C-alpha positions in Angstrom: 80.8 -36.1 38.4 83.6 -39.1 37.8 86.7 -38.5 36.1 89.0 -41.2 34.5 92.6 -41.3 35.1 94.9 -39.4 32.9 92.2 -37.0 31.2 92.2 -33.6 32.2 88.5 -32.2 31.3 89.9 -28.6 31.7 93.0 -29.4 29.5 92.8 -28.5 25.8 94.7 -31.9 24.8 91.9 -33.7 26.6 89.2 -32.0 24.5 91.5 -32.7 21.6 90.8 -36.4 21.9 87.5 -35.7 22.6 86.8 -34.2 19.4 87.3 -37.0 17.0 84.4 -39.0 18.8 82.3 -36.4 19.1 82.8 -35.6 15.3 82.5 -39.2 14.2 79.3 -39.6 16.6 78.0 -36.4 15.0 78.6 -38.2 11.7 77.4 -41.3 12.6 73.9 -39.6 13.8 73.8 -37.7 10.6 74.6 -40.8 8.6 71.5 -42.6 10.5 69.0 -40.0 10.4 70.0 -39.9 6.1 69.4 -43.8 6.0 66.1 -43.4 8.4 65.0 -40.6 5.1 66.2 -43.1 3.0 64.3 -46.0 4.0 61.5 -43.9 4.9 61.2 -42.7 1.2 62.1 -46.5 -0.1 59.0 -47.4 2.3 57.1 -44.7 0.3 58.1 -45.8 -2.8 57.3 -49.3 -1.7 54.2 -48.8 -0.9 53.5 -46.7 -3.7 54.8 -49.3 -6.3 52.6 -52.1 -4.2 49.9 -49.6 -4.7 50.3 -48.9 -8.5 50.8 -52.9 -9.0 47.4 -53.5 -7.3 45.7 -50.7 -9.7 47.3 -52.3 -12.7 46.1 -55.9 -11.7 43.1 -54.8 -11.1 42.6 -53.2 -14.3 44.1 -55.9 -16.2 41.8 -57.9 -14.4 38.4 -55.8 -15.6 39.9 -55.9 -19.3 40.3 -59.9 -19.3 36.6 -60.1 -18.0 35.4 -57.0 -20.5 37.1 -59.3 -23.4 35.6 -62.3 -22.0 32.4 -60.8 -21.8 32.7 -59.7 -25.2 33.7 -62.3 -26.7 30.4 -64.4 -25.1 28.3 -61.9 -26.5 29.6 -62.0 -29.8 29.9 -66.2 -30.4 26.3 -65.7 -29.1 25.6 -63.2 -31.8 26.8 -65.0 -33.9 24.9 -68.3 -33.0 21.7 -66.1 -33.0 22.6 -64.1 -36.5 23.3 -67.9 -38.1 19.2 -69.1 -36.7 18.2 -65.3 -37.9 19.2 -66.8 -41.5 17.7 -69.5 -41.5 13.8 -68.1 -41.0 11.9 -66.9 -43.8 9.4 -64.1 -43.0 7.5 -64.8 -46.0 7.1 -68.6 -45.1 6.1 -67.5 -41.7 3.3 -64.6 -43.6 2.8 -66.8 -46.6 2.2 -70.5 -45.9 2.2 -71.6 -49.6 1.2 -75.5 -50.3 -0.3 -78.0 -52.6 -3.1 -80.6 -51.9 -3.6 -82.9 -54.6 -4.7 -80.8 -57.6 -5.3 -77.4 -56.2 -2.6 -74.6 -54.6 -2.9 -73.2 -51.6 -1.7 -70.1 -50.2 -2.8 -69.4 -46.5 -5.3 -72.1 -46.6 -7.3 -70.3 -49.6 -7.1 -72.8 -52.8 -6.1 -71.1 -55.7 -8.7 -72.1 -58.7 -11.1 -74.4 -59.0 -11.3 -78.0 -61.5 -14.1 -79.4 -63.0 -14.4 -82.1 -60.5 -13.2 -80.3 -57.4 -15.7 -77.2 -56.7 -14.2 -74.3 -54.6 -16.6 -71.7 -54.2 -15.0 -68.4 -55.9 -15.2 -65.9 -52.7 -11.8 -68.7 -51.2 -10.4 -68.4 -55.1 -10.8 -64.3 -55.2 -9.0 -64.4 -51.2 -6.4 -66.6 -52.8 -5.9 -64.1 -55.1 -5.9 -61.3 -53.0 -3.3 -63.1 -50.8 -0.6 -63.6 -53.9 -1.2 -60.2 -54.9 -0.3 -58.9 -51.2 2.4 -61.7 -51.3 4.3 -59.9 -54.4 3.4 -56.1 -52.5 5.6 -58.2 -49.5 8.5 -59.0 -52.2 7.9 -55.2 -53.4 7.4 -56.3 -56.8 7.8 -53.1 -59.6 7.3 -53.2 -63.1 7.1 -50.7 -64.9 3.9 -52.0 -66.9 1.7 -52.8 -64.2 0.6 -51.8 -60.3 -0.6 -54.1 -57.6 -3.8 -52.6 -56.0 -4.1 -55.0 -52.7 -7.6 -54.9 -51.5 -8.6 -58.1 -50.2 -10.9 -60.5 -52.5 -11.1 -57.6 -54.7 -7.9 -57.2 -55.7 -7.1 -55.3 -59.0 -3.9 -54.9 -61.4 -3.8 -51.4 -63.1 -1.5 -50.6 -66.1 0.7 -47.7 -65.4 0.5 -46.5 -68.8 -3.4 -45.8 -68.4 -4.5 -45.1 -65.3 -8.0 -45.7 -66.4 -7.1 -49.3 -67.5 -7.7 -52.0 -64.5 -8.5 -55.5 -64.8 -9.9 -57.3 -61.6 -8.7 -60.2 -59.4 -12.3 -61.3 -58.4 -15.0 -62.7 -60.1 -18.5 -63.7 -58.9 -20.9 -67.1 -60.0 -23.1 -64.4 -62.0 -23.9 -65.6 -65.2 -22.9 -64.1 -68.2 -23.5 -64.7 -72.2 -20.0 -63.3 -72.7 -16.8 -64.7 -71.0 -15.6 -62.7 -68.2 -12.6 -60.8 -70.2 -11.7 -58.5 -67.5 -11.0 -61.6 -64.8 -9.0 -63.2 -67.6 -7.3 -60.5 -68.7 -6.2 -59.8 -65.0 -5.0 -63.8 -64.3 -2.8 -63.4 -67.7 -1.1 -59.9 -66.2 -0.6 -61.9 -62.9 0.9 -65.0 -64.5 3.2 -62.6 -66.0 4.1 -60.6 -63.1 4.8 -63.8 -60.8 7.3 -64.7 -63.8 9.1 -61.7 -63.5 9.4 -62.4 -59.7 10.8 -65.6 -60.8 13.2 -65.0 -63.0 
């Protein structure tokens, strides 16, 4: 073992000179350990912060994508609603038109003129379609009840259930006017006027 000149290991004075160095060295080691712990802690905090930042960025990105998706869905729904407001299902179910002097509902002529003969079965079917249209419009009257029976539809008085006016006729000859059918046509005209108001 080599000794430096002038130092005496065995003497108390030599140890005294080394003590501050050892103490400093021990203190430096303690500070280094403390700095390493702080560094490890800071690295862990940085890693945690980076992980949390990535999670928040992903959450924000997902929220923005969801918002954009909902905005597109809302825009699409608004356009569809606008287009559906233009649709009238009554027009699709009941094609009402006129050609010349005769009116038509679902291609059935609704009347006849002396110069334009129409089969009464077609007129009966047209009157049945009118009753069906009024039923589809949910026509309610305190005086009349519509009875939809196709070409043999009727209108019944609510005050007396025994009285029902026919909305159909046939080509049979009769000396008396077809009062029941005429009364039914008048009642139907009254119902149509109530709907128009």
